[in-house]
C-alpha positions as CSV (number, residue, x, y, z in Angstrom):
1,M,-137.9,77.5,78.9
2,T,-138.2,74.7,76.4
3,A,-141.4,73.1,75.3
4,A,-140.5,69.8,76.9
5,R,-139.8,71.4,80.2
6,R,-143.1,73.4,80.1
7,C,-144.9,70.2,79.2
8,W,-143.3,68.3,82.1
9,I,-144.2,71.1,84.6
10,A,-147.8,71.1,83.4
11,A,-148.1,67.3,83.7
12,A,-146.5,67.2,87.1
13,G,-148.8,70.0,88.4
14,L,-151.9,68.3,87.1
15,A,-150.8,64.9,88.4
16,A,-150.0,66.4,91.8
17,L,-153.5,68.0,91.9
18,L,-155.1,64.6,91.0
19,G,-152.9,62.9,93.6
20,V,-154.2,65.3,96.3
21,C,-157.8,65.0,95.1
22,A,-157.8,61.2,94.5
23,P,-158.0,60.1,98.1
24,A,-160.9,62.5,98.7
25,L,-162.7,61.3,95.6
26,A,-162.2,57.7,96.7
27,N,-163.3,58.4,100.3
28,Q,-166.6,59.8,99.0
29,Q,-167.5,56.5,97.5
30,Q,-169.6,53.8,99.2
31,E,-167.6,50.8,100.2
32,P,-168.4,47.9,97.9
33,P,-170.3,45.0,99.4
34,A,-168.5,41.9,100.4
35,A,-168.1,39.4,97.6
36,P,-169.9,36.1,97.7
37,T,-167.8,33.2,99.0
38,T,-168.1,30.7,96.2
39,P,-165.8,27.7,96.0
40,G,-162.6,28.5,94.1
41,G,-163.1,32.2,94.2
42,E,-162.5,34.4,91.1
43,S,-160.9,31.7,89.0
44,S,-163.5,29.0,89.7
45,A,-165.6,30.0,86.6
46,P,-165.1,32.2,83.6
47,P,-166.5,35.8,84.1
48,A,-169.3,37.2,82.0
49,P,-168.1,39.7,79.3
50,S,-169.4,42.6,81.3
51,S,-168.2,41.3,84.7
52,A,-171.7,41.0,86.2
53,A,-173.8,38.0,87.1
54,P,-176.2,37.1,84.3
55,S,-179.8,36.4,85.0
56,P,-180.7,32.9,86.1
57,A,-182.0,32.1,82.6
58,L,-178.7,33.2,81.0
59,P,-175.6,31.2,82.1
60,P,-172.1,32.9,81.9
61,A,-171.0,33.9,78.5
62,P,-168.0,32.1,76.8
63,E,-164.6,32.9,78.3
64,P,-162.9,35.7,76.3
65,N,-159.4,34.4,76.8
66,P,-158.7,31.5,74.4
67,A,-155.9,30.0,76.5
68,N,-157.6,29.7,79.9
69,H,-159.6,31.6,82.5
70,R,-156.9,34.1,83.5
71,G,-157.1,36.9,81.0
72,G,-158.8,38.1,77.8
73,P,-159.2,41.0,75.5
74,E,-158.4,44.3,77.3
75,S,-162.0,45.5,76.7
76,V,-163.6,42.7,78.7
77,P,-163.7,43.7,82.4
78,A,-164.2,41.2,85.2
79,A,-165.7,42.0,88.6
80,T,-167.4,39.9,91.2
81,P,-171.2,39.9,90.9
82,G,-172.8,42.4,93.3
83,S,-169.9,44.8,93.5
84,W,-170.0,48.5,92.7
85,F,-168.0,47.7,89.5
86,A,-170.3,45.1,88.1
87,R,-172.5,45.7,85.0
88,P,-175.2,43.4,83.5
89,P,-174.0,41.8,80.3
90,L,-175.6,42.8,77.0
91,T,-176.7,39.3,76.2
92,V,-179.3,38.1,73.8
93,A,-180.4,34.5,74.1
94,V,-182.5,32.2,71.8
95,G,-183.7,28.9,73.3
96,E,-183.9,27.7,76.9
97,R,-181.2,26.8,79.4
98,A,-178.8,24.2,78.1
99,D,-180.2,24.6,74.6
100,A,-179.7,28.3,74.4
101,W,-177.7,30.1,71.8
102,K,-176.3,33.3,73.2
103,L,-174.8,36.5,71.8
104,T,-173.1,39.0,74.1
105,F,-171.9,42.5,73.0
106,F,-169.0,44.2,74.6
107,G,-166.5,47.0,74.0
108,F,-166.0,50.7,74.7
109,V,-166.2,54.2,73.2
110,E,-163.0,56.1,73.8
111,A,-161.8,59.7,73.2
112,D,-158.0,60.5,73.5
113,Y,-156.3,63.9,73.6
114,M,-152.5,64.0,73.0
115,F,-149.8,66.7,73.0
116,D,-146.2,65.8,72.0
117,T,-143.1,67.9,72.1
118,T,-142.0,66.5,68.7
119,R,-143.7,65.5,65.5
120,S,-142.6,61.9,65.9
121,Y,-145.8,59.9,66.3
122,G,-149.4,59.5,65.2
123,D,-152.0,58.8,67.9
124,A,-150.3,55.5,68.8
125,I,-146.6,55.4,69.5
126,G,-145.9,51.7,68.8
127,S,-142.5,51.1,67.3
128,S,-142.1,54.5,65.7
129,L,-138.8,56.3,66.5
130,V,-138.4,59.8,68.0
131,A,-137.5,62.3,65.3
132,R,-133.8,63.2,65.3
133,S,-133.0,66.4,67.2
134,D,-131.3,67.9,64.2
135,T,-134.5,67.9,62.2
136,Y,-137.5,70.3,62.3
137,A,-139.8,67.4,63.3
138,G,-137.6,66.8,66.3
139,R,-138.0,70.5,67.5
140,A,-141.7,71.2,66.7
141,S,-144.7,70.1,68.7
142,R,-147.9,68.3,67.7
143,T,-151.5,68.0,69.1
144,Q,-153.9,65.1,68.2
145,F,-157.5,64.2,69.1
146,S,-158.5,60.6,68.3
147,M,-161.3,58.1,68.8
148,R,-159.7,55.3,66.8
149,N,-159.1,53.1,69.9
150,S,-162.9,52.7,70.3
151,R,-163.9,49.0,70.1
152,I,-166.8,46.7,69.6
153,G,-166.9,43.0,70.1
154,M,-169.2,40.0,70.2
155,M,-169.1,36.7,72.0
156,F,-171.0,33.7,70.8
157,E,-172.0,30.6,72.7
158,S,-173.8,27.5,71.4
159,P,-175.2,24.5,73.3
160,R,-172.8,21.8,74.5
161,I,-172.4,18.7,72.5
162,G,-171.4,16.0,74.9
163,S,-168.3,17.3,76.6
164,L,-167.6,20.0,73.9
165,A,-168.5,23.6,74.7
166,P,-168.3,25.7,71.4
167,S,-167.8,29.4,71.5
168,A,-166.4,32.2,69.4
169,T,-165.2,35.8,69.9
170,F,-165.0,38.7,67.4
171,E,-163.5,42.1,68.3
172,G,-162.4,45.1,66.2
173,D,-161.2,48.7,66.5
174,F,-160.6,51.6,64.1
175,F,-156.8,51.4,63.7
176,G,-157.1,49.9,60.2
177,H,-154.1,50.5,57.9
178,Q,-154.5,54.1,57.0
179,S,-151.4,56.4,56.8
180,I,-151.3,60.2,56.8
181,D,-149.5,61.1,53.5
182,L,-150.5,64.6,52.7
183,P,-152.0,65.5,50.3
184,D,-152.9,61.9,49.2
185,T,-154.7,61.2,52.5
186,S,-156.2,64.0,54.6
187,E,-156.0,64.3,58.4
188,A,-159.8,64.5,58.5
189,A,-160.1,61.1,56.8
190,V,-157.7,59.5,59.3
191,Y,-159.2,60.9,62.5
192,A,-162.8,61.4,61.6
193,S,-163.4,58.5,59.2
194,P,-161.0,55.7,60.3
195,L,-160.9,52.2,58.9
196,F,-162.3,49.3,60.9
197,R,-159.7,46.6,61.9
198,V,-160.1,43.1,63.2
199,R,-158.3,42.5,66.6
200,H,-159.7,39.1,67.6
201,A,-161.6,36.6,65.5
202,Y,-161.4,33.0,66.8
203,L,-163.5,30.0,67.7
204,K,-162.9,27.8,70.7
205,L,-163.8,24.2,71.5
206,A,-163.5,23.6,75.3
207,S,-163.5,20.1,76.7
208,D,-162.5,18.2,79.8
209,V,-159.2,17.1,78.1
210,V,-157.9,20.1,76.1
211,D,-159.1,23.4,74.7
212,V,-158.6,24.0,71.0
213,V,-158.6,27.6,69.5
214,A,-158.6,28.4,65.8
215,G,-158.4,32.0,64.6
216,Q,-156.7,35.3,65.4
217,T,-156.0,36.2,69.0
218,Y,-153.1,36.9,71.4
219,D,-150.0,34.7,71.0
220,V,-148.9,32.0,73.5
221,F,-145.5,33.7,73.3
222,G,-145.4,35.9,76.4
223,W,-148.7,34.4,77.7
224,Q,-150.5,37.5,76.4
225,N,-152.3,39.5,77.6
226,S,-152.0,38.4,81.2
227,Y,-148.9,40.5,81.7
228,S,-149.9,43.7,79.9
229,P,-149.2,47.0,81.8
230,C,-151.8,49.4,83.1
231,T,-151.5,52.5,81.0
232,V,-153.4,55.3,79.2
233,Q,-151.1,54.7,76.1
234,F,-152.3,52.3,73.5
235,L,-150.9,48.8,73.7
236,G,-148.4,47.6,72.8
237,L,-146.1,50.0,74.4
238,P,-142.7,50.6,72.8
239,N,-140.5,47.5,73.6
240,Q,-143.4,45.5,74.9
241,L,-144.0,41.9,73.9
242,F,-147.4,42.3,72.2
243,S,-148.8,40.4,69.2
244,R,-151.9,38.9,67.8
245,N,-151.9,36.4,64.9
246,V,-154.0,33.7,63.2
247,Q,-153.1,30.4,64.9
248,L,-154.2,26.9,65.8
249,R,-153.7,26.3,69.5
250,V,-154.1,23.5,72.0
251,S,-154.0,24.3,75.7
252,R,-154.8,22.7,79.1
253,S,-155.0,23.9,82.7
254,I,-154.0,21.4,85.4
255,A,-155.0,22.0,89.0
256,A,-152.2,20.6,91.1
257,S,-154.1,21.4,94.3
258,N,-156.7,23.8,95.5
259,A,-154.1,26.6,95.6
260,F,-151.8,25.8,92.7
261,S,-152.2,25.1,89.0
262,I,-150.2,24.8,85.8
263,D,-151.2,26.0,82.3
264,L,-149.8,24.4,79.2
265,A,-150.2,25.7,75.6
266,A,-148.7,25.2,72.2
267,S,-149.7,26.7,68.8
268,A,-148.9,26.8,65.1
269,V,-149.0,30.5,64.2
270,R,-149.2,32.4,60.9
271,P,-145.7,32.4,59.4
272,V,-143.8,35.6,59.9
273,Q,-142.9,35.3,56.2
274,R,-145.3,33.4,53.9
275,D,-142.4,32.5,51.5
276,S,-140.6,30.6,54.3
277,G,-143.2,27.9,53.8
278,V,-143.1,27.1,57.5
279,P,-145.5,28.3,60.2
280,D,-144.2,29.8,63.4
281,A,-144.4,27.7,66.5
282,N,-145.2,28.9,70.1
283,A,-145.2,26.9,73.3
284,G,-145.4,27.9,77.0
285,I,-145.8,26.7,80.6
286,R,-147.2,28.8,83.4
287,F,-147.3,28.2,87.2
288,N,-150.1,29.9,89.2
289,V,-150.7,30.3,92.9
290,D,-154.4,30.6,92.7
291,S,-154.9,31.4,96.4
292,W,-152.8,34.6,96.0
293,K,-154.6,37.0,93.7
294,G,-153.7,40.5,92.6
295,I,-155.7,43.3,90.9
296,T,-154.5,44.1,87.5
297,T,-155.6,46.1,84.4
298,P,-154.3,45.1,81.0
299,G,-154.1,48.5,79.2
300,N,-156.8,51.0,80.2
301,I,-159.9,48.8,80.9
302,G,-160.8,45.3,82.0
303,T,-159.6,45.4,85.6
304,R,-159.6,41.9,87.1
305,A,-158.1,39.6,89.7
306,Q,-155.3,37.3,88.5
307,P,-153.2,34.9,90.6
308,L,-149.5,35.2,91.3
309,S,-147.9,33.6,88.3
310,L,-144.7,32.9,86.5
311,G,-144.8,32.1,82.7
312,I,-142.0,30.8,80.5
313,S,-142.7,30.7,76.7
314,G,-140.9,30.6,73.4
315,T,-141.3,31.0,69.7
316,F,-139.5,29.6,66.7
317,R,-139.7,30.9,63.1
318,S,-138.1,30.5,59.7
319,F,-137.0,33.0,57.1
320,R,-136.3,32.6,53.4
321,A,-135.4,36.0,52.0
322,N,-134.6,36.7,48.4
323,A,-130.9,36.8,47.7
324,F,-129.3,40.2,48.0
325,T,-128.7,40.6,44.3
326,P,-130.2,42.8,41.5
327,P,-133.5,41.6,40.1
328,P,-134.8,39.3,38.9
329,T,-134.6,37.0,41.9
330,Q,-132.9,33.7,41.2
331,N,-132.4,32.2,44.7
332,S,-132.9,32.9,48.4
333,N,-131.1,32.7,51.7
334,S,-132.4,31.0,54.8
335,A,-132.2,31.9,58.5
336,T,-133.9,31.0,61.8
337,G,-135.5,33.2,64.4
338,W,-136.3,32.4,68.0
339,G,-137.4,34.0,71.2
340,V,-137.7,33.3,74.9
341,S,-139.9,35.2,77.3
342,A,-140.1,35.1,81.1
343,D,-143.1,36.9,82.6
344,A,-144.3,37.4,86.2
345,L,-147.3,38.9,88.0
346,I,-146.7,39.5,91.7
347,P,-149.5,40.7,94.0
348,I,-147.6,42.8,96.6
349,I,-150.8,43.5,98.5
350,P,-153.1,40.7,97.4
351,A,-156.9,40.7,97.0
352,Q,-159.7,38.2,97.6
353,D,-161.4,38.8,94.2
354,A,-162.0,41.3,91.5
355,A,-164.2,43.5,93.7
356,D,-161.7,43.7,96.5
357,R,-159.7,46.6,94.9
358,G,-159.1,49.1,97.7
359,N,-155.4,49.4,98.8
360,R,-154.1,46.7,96.4
361,L,-150.6,46.8,94.9
362,T,-149.5,44.6,91.9
363,L,-146.2,44.3,90.1
364,I,-145.7,42.9,86.6
365,G,-142.5,42.2,84.7
366,S,-141.2,40.6,81.6
367,F,-137.8,39.9,80.0
368,V,-137.6,38.8,76.3
369,I,-134.5,37.8,74.3
370,G,-134.3,36.5,70.8
371,T,-133.6,37.2,67.1
372,G,-135.8,38.0,64.2
373,I,-138.7,38.9,66.6
374,A,-138.9,42.7,66.3
375,D,-142.5,42.5,65.1
376,L,-143.5,40.7,68.3
377,I,-141.9,43.2,70.8
378,T,-143.0,46.5,69.2
379,A,-139.5,47.3,68.2
380,G,-137.4,47.3,65.0
381,G,-135.2,50.4,65.3
382,G,-136.3,51.6,61.9
383,A,-134.1,49.0,60.2
384,T,-134.3,48.6,56.5
385,F,-132.2,46.8,53.9
386,P,-128.8,48.3,53.1
387,T,-127.9,49.7,49.7
388,L,-127.7,47.0,47.0
389,F,-124.3,46.4,45.5
390,N,-123.7,48.4,42.3
391,P,-120.2,47.6,40.9
392,A,-121.3,48.6,37.4
393,Q,-122.3,52.1,38.6
394,Q,-125.8,51.8,37.1
395,N,-127.9,55.0,37.1
396,P,-130.4,54.7,38.6
397,P,-128.9,52.1,40.9
398,P,-130.6,48.6,41.2
399,I,-133.1,48.2,44.0
400,Y,-133.4,45.1,46.2
401,H,-136.8,43.5,46.0
402,G,-137.3,42.0,49.4
403,N,-140.0,39.5,50.2
404,I,-140.1,40.0,53.9
405,D,-141.1,42.8,56.4
406,Y,-138.5,45.3,57.5
407,G,-136.7,45.0,60.8
408,L,-136.6,41.2,61.0
409,V,-133.5,40.4,59.0
410,S,-130.8,42.2,57.1
411,F,-127.6,41.6,55.0
412,D,-124.0,42.3,55.8
413,L,-121.5,43.8,53.4
414,R,-120.9,40.4,51.9
415,G,-124.6,39.8,51.2
416,V,-125.0,37.2,53.9
417,L,-128.4,37.1,55.6
418,H,-128.6,37.7,59.4
419,T,-131.6,37.9,61.7
420,I,-131.6,41.0,63.9
421,D,-131.1,40.4,67.6
422,W,-133.3,42.1,70.3
423,Q,-133.6,41.9,74.0
424,A,-136.3,43.8,75.9
425,F,-137.8,44.1,79.3
426,K,-140.7,45.9,81.0
427,V,-141.7,46.5,84.6
428,G,-145.0,48.0,85.8
429,I,-146.6,48.7,89.1
430,Q,-150.3,49.3,89.8
431,Y,-151.8,50.7,93.0
432,Y,-155.5,50.9,93.6
433,L,-156.3,53.6,96.2
434,P,-158.4,52.8,99.3
435,P,-161.1,52.4,100.2
436,T,-162.7,51.3,97.0
437,G,-160.0,51.1,94.3
438,R,-161.9,53.5,92.0
439,V,-158.7,55.5,91.6
440,I,-155.7,53.7,90.1
441,L,-152.1,54.9,90.0
442,S,-149.6,53.1,87.7
443,A,-146.1,53.5,86.3
444,N,-144.3,51.6,83.6
445,Y,-140.8,51.4,82.2
446,T,-139.6,49.5,79.1
447,Q,-136.4,49.2,77.2
448,S,-135.0,47.4,74.2
449,Y,-131.5,46.9,72.7
450,S,-130.1,45.2,69.6
451,K,-126.5,44.0,69.9
452,N,-126.0,43.4,66.2
453,L,-127.7,46.3,64.4
454,S,-124.5,48.4,64.5
455,K,-122.5,45.4,63.0
456,L,-125.1,45.1,60.1
457,F,-124.9,48.8,59.4
458,P,-121.2,49.7,59.8
459,K,-120.4,53.4,59.6
460,G,-119.1,54.8,56.4
461,G,-119.7,54.6,52.7
462,A,-123.2,54.3,51.3
463,E,-124.7,53.4,54.7
464,I,-124.3,56.9,56.1
465,E,-127.8,58.0,55.2
466,L,-129.3,54.8,56.6
467,L,-127.4,55.2,59.9
468,G,-129.3,58.4,60.5
469,R,-132.6,56.5,60.4
470,V,-131.7,53.4,62.4
471,A,-131.6,53.2,66.2
472,D,-130.4,50.2,68.3
473,T,-131.7,51.4,71.7
474,S,-135.2,52.5,72.8
475,M,-136.6,53.5,76.2
476,Y,-140.1,54.3,77.3
477,A,-141.5,55.4,80.7
478,D,-145.0,56.6,81.8
479,V,-147.0,57.6,84.9
480,N,-150.8,57.2,84.9
481,V,-153.9,58.0,87.0
482,F,-157.3,56.6,86.3
483,W,-160.6,57.4,88.0
484,D,-163.8,55.3,87.7
485,A,-166.5,58.0,87.6
486,T,-169.2,55.4,87.2
487,P,-169.1,51.6,86.7
488,A,-169.1,52.3,82.9
489,V,-167.0,55.6,82.7
490,R,-163.3,55.7,83.3
491,L,-161.1,58.8,83.0
492,G,-157.3,58.8,82.6
493,L,-154.3,61.1,82.5
494,S,-150.8,60.2,81.6
495,G,-147.3,61.6,81.2
496,Q,-145.0,59.6,78.8
497,Y,-141.4,59.9,77.9
498,T,-139.6,58.2,75.0
499,Q,-136.0,58.2,73.9
500,V,-133.9,56.4,71.3
501,K,-130.2,56.3,70.3
502,Y,-129.3,56.5,66.6
503,L,-126.4,54.6,65.1
504,L,-124.9,57.4,63.1
505,D,-123.8,59.8,65.9
506,S,-125.4,58.4,69.1
507,D,-128.0,61.2,68.8
508,N,-130.4,60.6,71.8
509,P,-133.6,62.6,71.0
510,H,-136.6,62.4,73.3
511,N,-140.3,63.1,73.2
512,V,-142.7,64.0,76.0
513,R,-146.4,63.2,75.6
514,V,-149.2,64.4,77.8
515,M,-152.3,62.3,77.2
516,A,-155.9,62.5,78.6
517,Q,-158.5,59.9,78.0
518,A,-162.2,59.3,78.5
519,L,-164.0,56.0,77.8
520,Y,-167.4,54.4,78.3
521,A,-167.4,50.6,78.6
522,F,-170.3,48.3,77.8
């Protein structure tokens, strides 16, 4: 019996056991009290960072999502005040009422335990490829324990000045750039002494006309993170549209009626290549049915109520790569990248608010198409630049000095610059078991494909070695179960399957991961 099969059998047995026990666990819990009937329901006011009602002297903290009131950092939960899931915010205030300056702490401590049937990944899968089946790494297993996804964040709010409401958010985790290159970097240093990394750092000026956001947070492209899947695996999943960048954003939410609203947003984003001289541009429109809400969890924490919605968004970017010639660089080639994303959240069994979780079913889906956008959809296929021309047979051969990240553009055999095409989709389903919704079952599937990678890396000649490291197709699937042991403690278990197809010989290696998780949110 292979390691993959043994792993699947163990995961299936454990998931079945949890599936049998889950209803019993849920039935033992007290039914949450009815939510207060405030005008407008869940979306009528921004939730406090910890999802509980603040004391009368402490008004709600600033909204975590820079675009509007419908999402936010994954670590910021949202539950109706008075429910079993609510927790008082960790807020410190200086001053009185409207003149108060407030600071709210949020985040979570997380421990993850992972077993893989191959040696393909670190603790996060991301855009990494499954090791080829004809290599030792593709046949040997790996076990990892990690706490690097633990996070801490702070929300700041200062007094209103006229119609302007200033606020700021800062959040970081421990996935700072730190690779395991033995013996230069030890495993102990990576897992026990990880580097801190900034996730969100932005200020917001909210007004009655428009909201302005400056700093690093989720991109408008894909209306992130409102459509993130519910999963134990770290976001972004392979093939998922998932990106955060420094940007300058203007947004507005328009209530067309009591039940329907429209969100508009546009932003200038950190250029994908600084040498292009042009910032990226994002824009989007989203239609919301506010009276029809669904329960959703972006990632592994922050369960909330969001309305049925359909979002359309796009991105535009420029490239100016050094010419594909031996150094020194004398000129450059230009190309244009673009992307379009359609995203939907559909409450199959709708809810009244964030506390109304028992027997609720929500479907999310996304489709993305574009070129030169691999960094935005957690893809890339392992693409690098082809071998530089060497008609003089120099030894050692000349090396191309690129001024752009891998996986976005490449050159054909004539040295002409091309952006790399990608299309990807994801679909996810989340079910919150009755009667309370403290047990969550979810499943996700993602896939991406590049139609021109094989043309940019034709078989034969000097590209044979590269073809064995480049894949034009990637697939990911998972099943997950979560249990809220207390309002602050969530436990999770997941089975995950990844597969890629390499260009060289259509090798289709796969990896099976079993992952357990425990986190404490504050």
